[in-house]
Steps between C-alpha positions, in 0.01 A plus 500: 500500500731500202877502517757688274828302437772737371718297260645758265851552643810429311698366796831668375700406814434133421653505159599282321215277633247778395659573165264269326237428766279741710582496866162375614562172299841420664455165674528458865494120593420446129178723524485868373505746769173640381343158525589494866334836530193396318452184706529724820218715355296195436540378860352819620210504271633752248434309171406788277835674417624751260861462392680811387764415237755697291851343464478177298123502566419226250707259689305561822167471319601189315610329826199564718219554240171573650597336842267195451768260590550672829124531572511873443379764261783704362466820292790698355568874490781579258715803535634628167754706703609471856248680722647465844345299791192723528455559120503128422217441744315787369520346154299204643234725670223404269537135577488555877112583496535783743548281805763455773805345356835340604826585325806250517826462320525206261873465571519483892484173691267519795248308711357810680152462633299704243168430673635666822622799295166537332318473834732778648434728208121458546517550875708816463274652234814577301530640160828316454655236725873428443633166599823534686767257615839513673812420306872486587627733225243790456704711259363321194140558583262779610488572867153582649433660832162457685361639825361304791172463321665359187445810298785579257691811584786477242646311194870505420576322166844313474692686779875516556629347829528855635112531456412158655306554825283167472509161339126492430455525117229506242444156333304649222183323604205727534132500559323794340176661455407594138496878599878492495482529118362843538835631602695456167437494125507195273785438249757674708799337677416520881630323807311416812757559770684812355206675350144384577533408865695832600215695332238295692696562829513872429129513460445307823354188343485178707803285401577227737789253535452136594812335625485138373670215685531264199788432250582762239805499270543757224670273237695786349872370501686190422551433857140555614400257210726237626368561856150461393563145367644402845209668689247297299683181553547556877137600550591857601229615267156327490452395137431190290795282370414301193626157603524227766733494784678169450739569783534772752522825300536316171218592260451317178253583240292270281692320231843566632757216459757470774761224504531327833879556499433884487568685830236744606525721801206709602361746475498480128253481214489293171252607241257308275668250253853592619757227472776450772765239408706281728791677695326836484512691835229752558570702817294739698278760353547382150199546268484289176233616246280306261662274255852557624760227439784471748763260381716260706744639740372855500495691832248787580469706822270793538459509120175606329449344172214613286304264259642291207862537609773244430771448774787295373701225677742619771359861482541685837244786568489694812279796596410580140192549284471336164232620250272280308591317182879523591760224449764468761759254362750252660713603795384859485559686828252781591566683821302697752309804371505413138190554298465335148227622279255314290613270205870529557772236429768451751751274339699220678767570758436878516498693815245791592667677802290652773269773406518454121178578311442342163227656297250290298598332175884497570756234459799454744773302307645178638770538756435873531559668852258784529558776753297811574507719799163536671481792738349330809757224510793696402459785744328300783267781568136599441588808281719578212554853619649598834567836663801566269348358175601140404803393714708186538842350505685566167536201276298280737155670539555790258666379175529657154225263382267617774586860412409439131168355592423775749581774245291325243217496738544861583529597113171326443327736734618788268423604148727413217723796408513638873828606640632355828793632699754251649743565765723311757747552787880444458491127569597245238190287579273790427681558170457141381130500591440837340636366161251205529219745580577722199509211258149383626362860486622577142393156372146594629481797282608761754767769470753518782689789647799359670627736758758238631627560860335813642345588837149373545347860529644583158358175355152582640500856372619393158217230488248782591616703190318321225553129574208256533682334793846393632705217640749551771747227609706534813677303774264424791592739784717311751493179308796503241392159341151606412344741251183698476302562168263781530239582225385853468203682367495792275556740797814320611329358807492126580202321342187502698358180643262481217780532248709246695199250481471555117857436441485192747212353309673529161820348641316207678315412178803547277304694240763741385471737195759471232573728218533437123857569364402846364358592845812433715561798716797749503757529767651842582715668768386852565775766558530766773273330736693622820511857376122495423437355845702769669341793300159368575574459877631851529215652308237341737677484840545821699873533548484877607728589799737209449795689361463789754483252790854377441423139618760241522369147433650157508359281226561120492392377156550137619665382180170519328326653191428832683869593415397548137282807603614644821849667416352724231190562697677611802729723309204683333334590845814630663538249790826433673479124484751235607414193286622148595448150321426672173602210263257234375574170689379214278640236746292636787157606360336496829582518878396308801348683804830458679696653221257789488534560867875501484489740203271734687723497808787599268282768339414636836870524598572703177199730571628576851860551413413722210231700687266434208131582513399137452576184317317282257556155368331371186403136427658341186213605273449854635144426616548532877711709744624475848580804714764600755434833685734785573640327815593188300213285650303284266128587451298189499284430203163564675639813677641614159142493362371727789791741453455548128126518560545775745715693265252473204192569707657800672570668167184387317260583790222304318421215278521124555773243545470126415631246747446127539281384787798341663644846580495637864206722576742768620508595152146628561640735765768627281284552198207634697715758675575659159150469356574199290273192462610137451359259240565153654561247216555114485854343492462396141790654297278676242267660761745761635589589150137532400418715798799734439385546146171667628459873491572664853746233611836668612698214627507121532732238666508142627712523812754270343723768345263559205352853436300661226522859370160523322580829329773317307374152458274270709746223553772413769798724417794539727673753275203727478435462879859600571479807288158604650657455856793726413256779400279449801787509749654792324188701547401377838849575642463217753719192548361149469576438855289808608214382274527154646501618861157675456317197381325266749651151531301199362481165651418254231569119532497243222483128484439222236294198569534185283160426366409205264329626173194280580459685832531863383139564433399351828761707685360826362152401586595404857688845528172689396296302738749557785493870424134537556414831662818671392560732205618300188676640198529261193699723278763226482459193727313571815608783725340500848497821698461489872311749718832679595603553133753213496462260202606171355512418118465130406594455122534156310803492279397452125798275412612319808334292777537778753269757676658835574410690823563864598408661831534856626433624855595784739813318627718210387362257770140571403586449128668172591195380708255595221714326229526183716124484554410516141786279392348236738161541316668441172709212619193320650276539197779409262620176672 
């Protein structure tokens, strides 16, 4: 049997290490990752191997040659353009001689029993056998679901945490029959998991999954690269180390020269012909490459040093990676997470702060202190984007420098000459950050429309009118010291997860586009934006009956941006409105839950004393509203969703509403009574907007005060929702308390369970296993439906080490019991 080693990837996440070296040649314990793979193949008798190459292909060929030194026969299949995982193997079809073959990645470290995998494939009579393994963080991989017989039922490529229902992932190791090539054409870009395998599953072809017990690490990030070194040194992976174990865990290769006065603390590795002088201290998990010189007094801990590097006296290196042919001079300090590329010069007494990346062929001047914010360390989270965009404490986590880099990354995702709309709330922090963002966007050849301080719905609508995207900056709701930066697409909606990942990749690599002087973008401030918003709103939302109804309304603007729009808008529709807190309050750009509760109690008193039809309070950016009914009682957020849903559905008598899966199923009763269906969507911010943009959708809401009026714009809009409510209530001639009274009561309970990142995948797999025999919905997270219709939703948080749980049942006690039972499952599996 022959093997195919895929060695054509660029390894962009590992830059600058892979800027001048293909990822398969990156050394792990001073031996290329691909060499570890080839030695594994040889141990299992797979000595005839085809290597697919594309990026820096000549370097791979020159290093391994024909494989004679390894006791193998290597052949090469070169891709002129990237062909994808399946297309690259198809490119090697002629060299596989029409026999069963094995496919393996040349840049993943593993000791999986390939012989057992092949035997399993033959025993099952499979067309394709996919080698599977279990990992702690499955969101970076492809999840594979198999039945009890091992037959593959489903593939899910790079899921979000809301889609994770297993920690069993695809390793990219396959055993295949040559007939698999009949299912796609040569010379085209095709992937196995996302294109070929789903086609085979649809046609009922035998695809099996083999869950391997051995070690497997996809060396795709700087962290996993450093981890792989430690795993080799500690024996966590079965592989060959080129050297002698001179002391427990201390491996020294041939020709290395070590002064007796040097301190070595294993596990560590010293490569061929390296020189370690007196007074040097090499601590745990340090790897020294070939021909490296470490001068007297240097200290290295968890440092990975490639070949031909000079480490000067008194240098201090911790948790870093140093590329080949680099000189690190006297008393240099390099901190955790730093990566220095090939052939650099780091001059004496300079300091590289944590997370700095130095690209190949660069010089850092003597005494320089180099700082660079790297997203993982700075934000202490796994994701750049959270539920409100990019959030953090002003001038601590979110700085003008960070805003410039983020805007530069966002600009790089767009075309030169595009127009971007920028807006902010009334806070001074948002004003300062917006100026930094505008400078970065215009210097990246984008034109900017600066709306200044406007309600968020106005900014979203303006973005949708001809802009390629937008940037909104506001104070984090309830956290006055923090800010949120939201990046929008051309429709005015938050970036999709795919768009977020694209921006994240550019930011983490630091590969920003810059414009030539003649390409610098223009900055303009459009006029009459509030008038335009009002005209468009009144043209699209039905306001008939409002003037005749003679409603009296109490409106609390909350000292926010909605005050720019509401006075003229209410005057034009003939509403008797008593408006409070109309001025913009820059000193208090947000409010705590306690402050909102007090404000709503005050609003209720005003409604009751004035005998108004109802009261409404806006958030500071005009995006969300809270209601008080005609008796002065506050309508809770989840209840308000049902009330407005009932109003809309009763008038429309058809169509579809979009609601997140966390919403009470009482909504189904309300909608169904009026002949309206529900489209359940995930909790991701962009999903509700996307669903409300679809034809036939009449309403959307998130049960947190956010509502969408699709006939106007498919984005959260408190102002449009308020105007739509006025029309609906005027035509219905019912009070809010009457509408509320006819809706059944919901019994939903919620809980958050702390869950370590490393345990999240296992938690979700355990939940699925524990739910066996019950109906399961994986729209977002895992929702388990009991026989009596009660349900529990388990959803991992995408940005924090927490798992969220919701439960709904016929009464509060039953909901509490259900929630407690599943919380116990999560706690046990996550501990």
